C-alpha positions in Angstrom: 39.9 -48.7 5.9 42.5 -49.4 8.5 40.2 -51.8 10.3 39.9 -53.8 7.0 43.6 -54.4 6.8 44.0 -55.8 10.3 43.2 -59.4 9.5 45.2 -59.5 6.3 48.2 -61.8 5.7 51.1 -61.1 3.6 51.9 -64.5 2.2 52.1 -65.9 -1.3 49.1 -67.6 -2.8 51.5 -70.1 -4.2 55.2 -69.7 -3.5 57.2 -69.8 -6.7 60.4 -71.8 -6.9 63.6 -69.8 -6.4 64.7 -67.7 -9.4 61.3 -68.5 -11.0 60.4 -66.3 -13.9 57.1 -65.8 -15.7 57.0 -68.0 -18.8 58.3 -66.3 -22.0 56.0 -65.7 -24.9 53.2 -64.5 -22.5 51.6 -61.2 -21.8 53.3 -60.9 -18.4 54.9 -57.5 -18.0 52.3 -55.7 -20.1 49.5 -53.4 -18.9 45.9 -54.2 -19.3 43.8 -51.0 -19.7 40.0 -51.2 -19.2 38.1 -50.1 -22.3 35.2 -47.7 -22.0 32.9 -50.6 -22.7 34.1 -52.4 -19.5 30.9 -53.7 -18.0 32.3 -54.6 -14.6 32.3 -51.6 -12.2 35.2 -53.2 -10.2 37.4 -52.5 -13.2 36.2 -49.1 -14.3 39.3 -47.2 -15.5 41.5 -50.0 -14.3 45.2 -50.3 -15.2 46.5 -53.7 -14.3 50.1 -55.0 -14.6 50.0 -58.6 -15.8 52.2 -60.7 -13.5 51.5 -64.1 -15.0 49.7 -65.4 -18.1 49.8 -68.9 -19.4 47.6 -71.8 -20.5 46.1 -72.0 -17.0 45.0 -68.4 -16.8 46.3 -65.0 -15.8 47.0 -62.9 -12.8 47.6 -59.1 -12.5 47.9 -56.3 -9.9 45.9 -53.1 -10.3 48.3 -50.1 -10.1 45.9 -47.2 -10.1 43.6 -47.7 -7.1 45.3 -46.4 -3.9 43.3 -47.1 -0.8 45.3 -45.5 2.1 48.7 -44.4 3.3 50.0 -46.3 6.3 53.2 -46.6 8.4 55.2 -49.7 7.8 55.4 -50.3 11.5 51.6 -50.3 11.8 51.2 -52.5 8.7 53.6 -55.1 10.0 52.0 -55.0 13.4 48.6 -55.6 11.7 50.1 -58.6 10.0 51.2 -60.0 13.3 54.9 -58.9 13.1 55.1 -57.0 16.4 58.3 -55.3 17.5 59.7 -54.6 14.0 61.9 -51.5 14.2 61.1 -50.0 10.8 60.6 -46.4 9.4 58.5 -44.9 6.7 55.1 -45.2 5.2 53.7 -47.0 2.2 50.7 -46.3 0.0 48.4 -49.4 -0.1 46.6 -50.3 -3.2 43.6 -52.5 -4.0 45.3 -54.9 -6.4 42.0 -56.5 -7.4 38.9 -58.3 -6.1 40.4 -61.8 -5.8 41.7 -62.7 -2.3 41.9 -59.2 -0.9 43.4 -60.7 2.3 46.6 -61.6 0.4 49.3 -58.9 0.1 51.9 -58.4 -2.7 54.7 -56.1 -3.3 55.3 -55.2 -6.9 58.9 -53.8 -7.2 61.9 -53.2 -9.3 63.8 -56.4 -10.2 67.2 -55.6 -8.5 65.7 -56.8 -5.2 65.3 -60.6 -4.8 64.2 -63.0 -2.2 63.7 -66.8 -2.5 59.9 -66.2 -3.0 60.3 -63.5 -5.5 58.8 -64.0 -9.0 60.6 -62.1 -11.8 58.0 -60.8 -14.2 60.0 -59.4 -17.1 63.5 -58.6 -16.0 62.5 -55.1 -14.9 59.8 -55.9 -12.5 59.3 -58.6 -9.9 56.7 -59.4 -7.3 57.3 -60.7 -3.7 54.8 -61.7 -1.1 56.4 -61.8 2.3 56.7 -59.7 5.5 60.4 -59.7 5.0 60.2 -57.4 2.0 58.3 -54.9 4.1 60.9 -55.1 6.8 63.6 -54.5 4.2 61.8 -51.5 2.8 61.5 -50.1 6.3 65.2 -50.6 7.0 66.3 -49.1 3.7 67.4 -52.5 2.3 64.4 -53.0 0.0 63.9 -52.4 -3.7 64.5 -49.0 -5.3 60.8 -48.7 -6.2 57.8 -50.6 -4.8 54.0 -50.7 -4.7 52.1 -52.6 -1.9 48.8 -54.1 -3.0 46.2 -56.4 -1.4 44.2 -58.7 -3.7 44.7 -59.3 -7.3 42.8 -59.7 -10.6 42.6 -63.2 -11.9 41.3 -65.0 -15.0 40.6 -68.6 -15.7 42.2 -70.4 -18.7 41.2 -68.6 -21.9 39.1 -66.0 -20.1 41.5 -63.0 -20.6 42.2 -63.9 -24.2 38.4 -63.9 -24.8 38.0 -60.5 -23.1 40.9 -59.1 -25.2 39.3 -60.4 -28.4 36.0 -58.6 -27.4 38.0 -55.4 -26.7 37.1 -55.4 -23.0 40.8 -54.7 -22.3 43.6 -53.2 -24.3 47.3 -53.9 -24.0 49.8 -51.2 -23.3 53.5 -50.9 -22.6 54.8 -49.4 -19.4 57.9 -47.6 -18.0 58.9 -47.5 -14.4 57.7 -43.9 -13.7 54.2 -45.0 -14.9 54.1 -47.9 -12.5 55.7 -46.1 -9.4 55.8 -42.4 -9.8 53.0 -41.0 -12.1 50.2 -39.3 -10.3 47.7 -42.1 -9.8 44.9 -39.9 -11.1 46.8 -39.7 -14.5 47.8 -43.4 -14.8 44.7 -44.4 -16.8 45.0 -41.6 -19.3 48.8 -42.2 -19.7 48.2 -46.0 -20.2 45.5 -45.2 -22.8 48.0 -43.2 -24.8 50.3 -46.3 -24.8 47.7 -48.8 -25.9 48.6 -51.1 -28.8 45.1 -51.4 -30.1 42.7 -48.7 -31.3 39.7 -47.9 -29.1 
């Protein structure tokens, strides 16, 4: 898998304006939990944190599909950032099938950069090499999850899938996002669902 990460860029698909926040009255900040009837094998047992959802569509990051553990120095080097003096390792996740060459860092909201998108006041998402440098220099967010790719839905598509019970909504807490054993995240999210299976 390391060879697959070499050509990847960590850059925003579309840079949000400073201090931008996901629109209120949306599903952003909720978990999508794949139902047993999920017909798409790419989303079997998926748990996705919705980052954005509005009239134009939705975007989320899968939080329960780790791919590999990698040193921050080698990840930054693979992203073209040579010479960064950073320490530590990160677990890399497959965030979804859309644009797997784009990297995102889902993190606690106390950390902020100009390109950071606040999701719900507790979580934010940033797509830049600088956040990786900050993590490697102990100046990053308290908790973070590095993912490449995302799950995306066209306008009305997610709402239709929810109406057909392809997905269920669930609440989250920070340990579920960042600390829970990844093999248990799906079962824990199912316990929190807001609709019956």
